[in-house]
N, C-alpha and C positions, 0 to 999 in steps of 0.2 A: 743331718745333711739334706734329707728329702722331706721329712715331715715338718709341720709347722705347729708351734704352740699357740693356743688360744688363751690369752690372759696368762695366769700362773700355772697352767696345766703342763707340767714338765714330764709327766709319766710317759707320754707318747714318745718324746725325744729320747728319754732314757731307755725305753724298751727297744726303740729302733737302733740305738747305739749298741746295746747288748746283743741284739739279733745280728747286726752286721759284724760284730766281733766274733760271735760264734761261727759265722760263715767266712771269716777272714778279712773282709773289708766291706765298705758301702757298695762298691761296684758289683760285688757278687750277689747282692740281694735285689738288684734291678732286673726286672723282666722275668721273675720267677713265675712258677705256676701257683695260683691261689690256693689250691687244695694242699700243696706241700707246706705252705706257710701255716695253714690252719692246723695241719698235723703237728708241725713243729711247736706252735704256740699252745695248743690244747692237750697234746699227747693222745688225742682220740684217733681212732681209725677214720679214714676218709674214703669217699667214692668219687670217681671222676668219670664224666661222660664226654667223650670227644665227638662232636656233631658230625665229623667227617667219617667216623667209623660206621661200617655197614650195619652192625648190630644196633647201634644207636639210631641210625636212620630208620630202621624197622620199628624201633621203640617210639620214635617220633610219629611215624605214619599211623601206628596202631593206637596212639594216645597213651601208651604205657608210661613213657617218660614224664608226660604232664601229670599223670596220676601220682607217680613217685614224688614229683616236686611238690604237689599239693599236700601229700601225706607228710613229707618232710617238714613243710612249713607248719602244718597243724601240730606236729610233734615238737616244734620249737628247735629244730636242728639249725645249726649255724650253716648258712649256705653262701657261696660266692661263685662268681663266674668270671670268665675272661673272654676278651674279644680277640679274633685272629688279627694278624698284621704286625706292623713294627711300631713300637712306642717311640714317637718322635718328640714327646712333650714332657716327660717326667721331670727332666732336669730344668726345663724352662717354666714349669708350673702350669702348663696347659695352653691350648690354642687361644689366640686373641679374639676369635669370633665366637658368637653363641653357636649352638649347634646340636650335635648329635652324639653318637656313641664314638668314643675314642678308640682307635685301633691299638692292639697290643696292650690292653689295659685291664686291670682287675676291678671288679665291682662287688659290693655286698648285695646279696639278695635279701630284701626286707620282707617281701610278702609275695604270695602267688594267689591270684584270684581269677574267677571267671565271671564275665558279664555278658549275658545274652549270647552265649556260645563263643565269646572271644576270650582267649587265654591271655592273661596279663601278668607280668612279673614286675614288681616294684623294685628297682635297683637304686643303689646309692653310690655315687662317685666319691671315693675317699678324698678327692681334692676338695669337695664340698662346694665349689663355686661354678663349675662347668656342668650345665644341665642339658638334658634332652629337651628340645623345644618343638618336637613334632606332635603327631597325634597322641593323645592320652597324656600329654605333659601337663604341668600345672596350669598353663594358660590356654590349653586346648578346649575347644567347644565340646 
């Protein structure tokens, strides 16, 4: 219902259908928390950091959260993140305009790197077609 097949790759559609059946229907898997899906799909324990939490704010200020993210990346952990806000585009396939980060949306975290003191996180939009076009994007100087 929501995922799309690329060529003859049906496994994503079958996995999505099984996951929605497990949770009752397709509607119940819209707008969930990425870490809960990872726990469901892998059976592994997960950790979640809510940026609005005071302890996490302290970790951000001290640089401890960034060190964790780099350590997790180096260890090969599966990481994902979500943006605050309301998802208005899942059912329509994304906004018509190029742009930025979609509110209320989950992203895969591909890598965490540092460049001249700038902390960078390479994320992937599971839609595959709607990309960040600001600083540090593919076309950025």
